[in-house]
N, C-alpha and C positions, 0 to 999 in steps of 0.2 A: 326226645325233645318234649313230648307231651308231659312226661313225668317231671322233668325239670321245670316247665312252665307251671305245672300245678303246684309244685313245691314252692316256687318263688311267689305265687299268688297267695298261698296259705300263710307264708311268712309275712308278706306285705299287708295282709288284712289282720294280722295279729292272732291268727288261730293256730299258729305253729311256730316253733324255733327249730332250725336245722342244727343238729349236733354232729360233729366230725371228730373222729379219734384217729390216732396214729396206729397202724396195724404193725405189731411186732411180728417178726417172722420166726416162729418156733414151733413147738409142739404143745397141744392142749394138755394141760395138767389140772386135775380136780382134786380138792382136798376137803375131807369132811371130818377131820380130827383122827386121833389115834385109834379110836374104836371104829369110827366111820370109814376110815381108810382113805388111801390115795388111789386115784385112777388116772389113766391116760386115755387117749382116744381109742375106744373099743377094747380096752384091756386093763388089767391090773396085775400087781405082783411081778413086774418085769423091770428092766433097766430104766425105762422112762419114769416109772413111779419112784424107784429108788433114787434117781438123780433129782427128781422134783422134791422129794422129802429132804434130801441133803441140801439143796439150794434154799428151801424155805427155812430149814434150821439155821443155815449161814445168815440169811437175811435177819432173822430174829437176833442172832448174836451181834451182827453189825448194828442193828437199830437199838438194842436194849443193853448191850454190854453185859455186865455181871448180873443184871436183872433178867437176862434172856430165858433161863430155864423156868423161872417163876412165871414170867409173862406168857411164855409158850404154853405152859400148863393151863393157865387161866384162859388163854385163847382156845385151846382144845376143849376145855369145859364148856365155854360159851357156845361154840359152834356145835358141839355134840347135844347139849341141853336144848338148843333151839333148832336142831336138825338143819343146820346150814351147810350148804355145799359152795365152796369157792372155786371158781374157774379161773385159771391163769394161763397165760402164754409163757411157756418155759423156753427160754433162749439159751442154748449151750453149744459149746464147741464139741463136747464129747458125744452128743447124740446125732451129729451130722448137721452141717450147715444148710441154710435155705437160700443160698446165693451169696452170702458173705459171712465169714467166720467171725463171731463176736469176740471181742477182747476179753470179756469177762462173762461168766454165767450169771443169769438173773431170771426172775419171773416177774410178770406184771399182772395184777388182778384185773380181769376183764368182766367178770360178773359175780354177783353174790345172790344166792337163792335160798330161800327158807322152804324146806320141803315137807314139813311136818304137820301142817294144819289144813287138810284138804288139798286143794290144787297148789302147785308151787307159786311162790310169790317172788318175783324178781325185783331186786333193789333198783331204784332209779339211779341215774348218774350222781346226783348229789348224795344219795344214801350210800352208794359204793364209796365215794370219796370220803365221806365221814367215817364209815366203817374202817377204811384203810388208814385214815389219819389216827384213829383211836389205837390201832394196833401197829402203827408205823410200817405198813405195808406199802409197796410201790403201786402207785396208780397210773393210769394212762393220761396222756396229754389230751385235753378236750378243747375244742373250739366251738363257740356257739355264734350262729348267724341269725339275727332276729329282725333285720331290715331288708327291703328290696335290694338296696345297694350292695350290702354285704353278701347276700345270697347269690346275687348275680355275679359278683366278683369272685365268689367261691368257685362257681362253674367255669368261669374264664380261667381261673388259676388251675383248676383240675385239667381242663383241656390242654393247657400249656405244659403241665408237669406230669401228666399221667403215665407217659411212656418212658421217660428217662429221668424223672425227678428222684432225687435221693432225700433221705430224711432231713438233712440240714437245710437245703433250700426250700423244701416243702414246708417245714416247720416255720421258717422265716417268713415265707409268703403268707401262710395262714395266720400267723401272729399279726401281720400288718393289716389284713383285711377283716378279721373276726371282730365282732362286737365285744365278745368276752373270750379271753384265753385263760385256761386253767392249766398251768404247767404240770408236767408229769413228775413223778418222784423216782424216775429210773435213771441211774447214772449213765450218761452217754447215749441216750436214745435220740436226742435231737441236736446234740452238739458235735456229731461226727466222730465220737470216740467209741461208739457201741458197736 
């Protein structure tokens, strides 16, 4: 309760904005280009990374059509030159489900990190969204709460939905109470088809 109260007070006085995202239930997949490699949680060179590369390739084909090989080569060059690592949630039926089997395999970008200039630099949410839009990669659904009323409403919705809420009613509720909602670019994540 103390943490909630502090968060609401910080939002109320304008010193913070609460940011909420949808958690996709899958496997962590990280990609740093053809030379940088693909990694999964605690490992590389296994079925998780192979499936991740396959899904990423398919996402480029779906997003760019005939231009996909050229765009994917440019993408690899950019992330390798800038020593960027992209972290994604990889949701697939073939790697085992996490409570519900998805109808289609997909990945959603959850973080972008530049690793090459001293300490790592993590992209802010607007930077992640801009990066993903540039490369037509799927982004996560984001809700922003910047007023006392919306922040308080978020915690009430959380308490009501945290045990049994599924994606569709949770997304609907958050969309109704958030000050700003930035829709995701993942087919089926909030419409009950994923």
